[in-house]
C-alpha positions as CSV (number, residue, x, y, z in Angstrom):
1,X,-12.6,-18.6,28.4
2,X,-13.5,-14.9,28.4
3,X,-16.9,-13.9,27.0
4,X,-17.3,-12.5,23.5
5,X,-17.9,-9.0,25.1
6,X,-14.7,-9.3,27.1
7,X,-12.8,-10.3,24.0
8,X,-14.0,-7.3,22.1
9,X,-13.1,-5.0,25.0
10,X,-9.7,-6.5,25.3
11,X,-9.1,-6.1,21.5
12,X,-10.0,-2.4,21.8
13,X,-7.7,-2.0,24.8
14,X,-4.7,-3.7,23.0
15,X,-5.3,-1.7,19.8
16,X,-5.4,1.6,21.8
17,X,-2.2,0.7,23.7
18,X,-0.4,-0.1,20.4
19,X,-1.9,3.0,18.8
20,X,-3.1,1.1,15.8
21,X,-6.6,1.3,14.3
22,X,-9.0,-1.6,13.9
23,X,-9.0,-1.0,10.1
24,X,-5.2,-1.4,9.9
25,X,-5.5,-4.6,12.0
26,X,-8.2,-5.8,9.6
27,X,-5.9,-5.2,6.6
28,X,-3.1,-7.0,8.4
29,X,-5.4,-10.0,8.6
30,X,-6.1,-9.8,4.9
31,X,-9.7,-8.8,5.5
32,X,-11.7,-5.7,4.5
33,X,-11.0,-2.6,6.7
34,X,-14.4,-2.9,8.5
35,X,-14.0,-6.5,9.6
36,X,-12.8,-5.8,13.2
37,X,-15.0,-2.7,13.5
38,X,-18.1,-4.9,12.8
39,X,-16.8,-7.5,15.3
40,X,-16.3,-5.0,18.0
41,X,-19.3,-2.7,17.4
42,X,-21.9,-5.0,15.9
43,X,-20.9,-8.4,17.2
44,X,-20.6,-9.8,13.7
45,X,-18.9,-12.2,13.4
46,X,-19.9,-13.4,16.9
47,X,-16.3,-14.5,17.6
48,X,-13.0,-14.2,15.7
49,X,-11.9,-16.9,13.3
50,X,-9.2,-19.1,14.8
51,X,-6.5,-18.0,12.4
52,X,-7.3,-14.4,12.9
53,X,-7.4,-14.7,16.7
54,X,-4.1,-16.4,16.7
55,X,-2.5,-13.8,14.5
56,X,-3.8,-11.0,16.6
57,X,-2.6,-12.7,19.8
58,X,0.9,-13.1,18.4
59,X,0.9,-9.5,17.1
60,X,0.0,-8.1,20.6
61,X,2.1,-10.7,22.5
62,X,-0.8,-12.0,24.5
63,X,-2.5,-15.4,25.1
64,X,-5.3,-16.3,22.7
65,X,-7.6,-16.9,25.7
66,X,-7.7,-13.1,26.1
67,X,-9.3,-12.8,22.7
68,X,-11.9,-15.6,23.2
69,X,-10.2,-18.9,22.7
70,X,-10.9,-21.7,25.1
71,X,-7.8,-22.7,27.1
72,X,-8.0,-26.4,26.3
73,X,-7.8,-25.6,22.6
74,X,-5.0,-23.0,22.7
75,X,-1.7,-23.5,21.0
76,X,1.1,-25.1,23.0
77,X,4.7,-26.2,22.5
78,X,5.0,-25.2,18.8
79,X,6.4,-21.7,19.1
80,X,3.1,-20.0,18.2
81,X,1.9,-18.9,21.7
82,X,1.8,-15.3,22.4
83,X,4.2,-15.6,25.3
84,X,7.0,-16.9,23.0
85,X,6.7,-14.9,19.8
86,X,5.7,-11.4,18.9
87,X,4.4,-10.2,15.6
88,X,5.9,-6.8,14.9
89,X,4.1,-4.7,12.3
90,X,5.7,-3.9,9.0
91,X,4.8,-0.4,7.8
92,X,4.3,0.4,4.1
93,X,6.4,3.6,4.4
94,X,10.1,3.5,3.8
95,X,12.9,5.4,5.6
96,X,15.0,7.1,3.0
97,X,18.7,6.5,2.9
98,X,18.8,8.6,-0.2
99,X,17.1,11.9,-1.3
100,X,14.2,11.5,1.1
101,X,10.9,9.6,1.3
102,X,7.6,11.4,2.1
103,X,5.8,10.1,5.1
104,X,2.3,10.1,3.9
105,X,1.0,7.2,5.8
106,X,1.9,4.3,8.1
107,X,-0.3,1.4,6.8
108,X,0.4,-1.9,8.3
109,X,0.7,-4.4,5.4
110,X,2.5,-7.3,7.0
111,X,4.3,-8.5,10.2
112,X,7.6,-10.0,11.1
113,X,8.0,-12.5,13.9
114,X,10.5,-12.0,16.7
115,X,11.3,-14.0,19.8
116,X,9.7,-12.2,22.8
117,X,12.6,-13.3,25.0
118,X,15.2,-12.0,22.6
119,X,13.5,-8.6,22.3
120,X,13.2,-8.2,26.1
121,X,16.8,-9.3,26.5
122,X,17.7,-6.2,24.5
123,X,15.5,-4.0,26.7
124,X,12.8,-3.6,24.0
125,X,9.1,-3.5,24.6
126,X,7.2,-5.3,21.8
127,X,4.4,-2.7,21.8
128,X,6.9,0.1,20.8
129,X,8.4,-1.7,17.8
130,X,7.8,-1.6,14.0
131,X,9.8,-2.4,10.9
132,X,10.2,-0.4,7.8
133,X,12.3,-0.7,4.6
134,X,15.3,1.3,3.8
135,X,15.3,3.3,0.5
136,X,18.4,4.5,-1.2
137,X,22.2,4.2,-0.7
138,X,22.9,7.1,1.7
139,X,23.7,4.7,4.6
140,X,25.7,2.1,2.7
141,X,27.5,-0.1,3.6
142,X,25.8,-0.2,7.0
143,X,22.2,-0.2,5.6
144,X,21.5,-1.1,2.0
145,X,18.5,-0.4,-0.2
146,X,15.8,-2.9,0.6
147,X,17.1,-3.7,4.1
148,X,14.4,-4.1,6.8
149,X,15.1,-2.2,10.0
150,X,13.5,-2.7,13.4
151,X,12.7,0.7,14.9
152,X,12.2,1.3,18.7
153,X,9.7,4.1,19.2
154,X,10.2,4.3,23.0
155,X,10.4,7.9,24.1
156,X,13.9,8.7,25.1
157,X,16.3,11.6,25.1
158,X,18.1,11.9,21.7
159,X,21.5,10.2,21.7
160,X,24.2,9.3,19.1
161,X,23.3,6.4,16.9
162,X,21.2,5.5,13.9
163,X,17.7,6.9,14.0
164,X,14.6,7.3,11.9
165,X,13.6,11.0,11.8
166,X,11.1,13.3,10.2
167,X,12.5,16.5,8.7
168,X,10.1,18.7,6.7
169,X,7.6,15.8,6.4
170,X,10.4,13.7,4.9
171,X,11.3,10.4,6.6
172,X,15.0,9.8,6.9
173,X,17.3,7.2,8.4
174,X,20.6,8.8,9.5
175,X,23.4,8.5,12.0
176,X,22.9,11.3,14.6
177,X,25.6,13.4,16.2
178,X,24.4,15.3,19.2
179,X,27.7,16.8,20.3
180,X,26.8,20.4,19.3
181,X,24.5,22.4,21.5
182,X,21.2,23.2,19.8
183,X,22.3,21.7,16.5
184,X,21.7,18.2,15.2
185,X,24.2,16.8,12.7
186,X,22.7,14.1,10.5
187,X,25.5,11.9,9.1
188,X,25.5,9.4,6.2
189,X,27.7,6.3,6.3
190,X,28.2,6.7,2.5
191,X,31.1,9.2,2.1
192,X,29.5,10.5,-1.1
193,X,26.9,12.4,1.0
194,X,27.9,15.4,3.1
195,X,26.6,15.9,6.7
196,X,23.3,17.7,7.2
197,X,23.0,20.3,10.0
198,X,19.6,21.3,11.3
199,X,18.0,22.8,14.4
200,X,16.7,20.4,17.1
201,X,13.2,22.0,16.9
202,X,13.0,21.2,13.2
203,X,13.5,17.4,13.7
204,X,11.0,14.9,15.0
205,X,12.5,11.7,16.3
206,X,10.5,8.7,15.2
207,X,12.7,6.0,16.8
208,X,16.1,4.3,17.1
209,X,17.2,1.6,14.7
210,X,18.0,-1.5,16.8
211,X,18.3,-4.3,14.2
212,X,18.5,-4.8,10.5
213,X,17.9,-7.6,8.1
214,X,18.1,-8.0,4.4
215,X,19.1,-10.2,1.5
216,X,22.7,-11.4,1.1
């Protein structure tokens, strides 16, 4: 078992790698925003509660021992170990498939569990993923209002496909056409909406949509 100091250092390292604050992680656990700050900075609590430690391990895709759990008491064989499942953060912002949603913040309010093996079979790195909800009807029938989309934030060159983008501080989910030099054409799957042309420099690529889920 790692020491409490090592567990705190490892938590900081994992949070920095995922680029998520301790306050957001605390809220994800259902605790007050200063919970993990106090654990890391002041040693209070002395060690993480078992449920919190397990949730953080699954969120980061690591073994619980790295966050201070003794090996003989770690989960095994029930699908909850960090090596088998990954908790991908759900962000409170929505990607607009309609008039446009303002991207004022990216608060983690929940998680979705995915198979680590399945994600990696698709060439996806768990640490670069998040899910957000679709707002509006612009991408129907492909994406409907309320659908949850899995977004891969890995830095890549822009290519055709469905992406989440920021345009004038507005978060959009659009099909992208990169065939025209210097111009990006943002397409809607709903024929009621015309294409939107914009300059490449005016668009910030957030990530590529790699999966969707939603109610039947």
